[in-house]
N, C-alpha and C positions, 0 to 999 in steps of 0.2 A: 402445561398452561393451555387453557381453553382459548380458542380464537376470539370468542366474543368478549373475553375479559383481558385480552392482551394489552389494550390501552391503559386501563386502570391498574393492572398488575405492573406494567412497565413504569408508570408514574410512581407507584408506591415503592418499587424496587430502587428507582433512582434516588429516592429520599434517603436511602441507607448507604449510598455509595460515597466514597471520599471525593473531594473536589477534583483531584487529579484524574480519577476515573471518569468523572462527568466531562471534563475538558477533553479527554481522549475520545470518548464516545461521540461527543459533539463534532470533533474534527473528523473522525473516521466516518461517521454517518453522512456528513456533508460531502466528503470525498466520494463515498459510495453512491450517493444520490446524484451528484452532478455527472459522474462517469456513467452511471446507470441510465440516465436520461439520453445520453448519446448513443447507447447501444440497445435501448428499448427493454431494459431489465424490468420485469413485472413487480419487483420488490421496491421500486423507487419510492412509492408512497410510504412504505414502512420505514425506510431510511430517513425520509424527511420527518416523519413522526418522531423517531428517535432523536434526531437533531433538535427539534423543537422542544421535546420533553427535557432533554439535557439542559438546553438553554433556559427553559422555564425554572428548573430546579436551581441552576446557578444564580439566576436573577432573584429567586426567592431567598436564597441564603444571603446574597448581597444585601437585600432589603432588610433581612433580620439583623444583619451585622450593624446596619446603620441605626437600629433602634436603641442600642445600648450605649 
């Protein structure tokens, strides 16, 4: 995976994952980001991105479910 495509590739990959996997990624990324902030982990931004992308995909699916 190329670094400059990581965001779009992650968003696209999350569209293929089951809800349970997205919920776990969201939980795990949140935990990693909040702990990482306390210890100065340089990957904190990536963890927050994963958290938000998982939340966005879950919200997108919830919105689609309400359309039918």
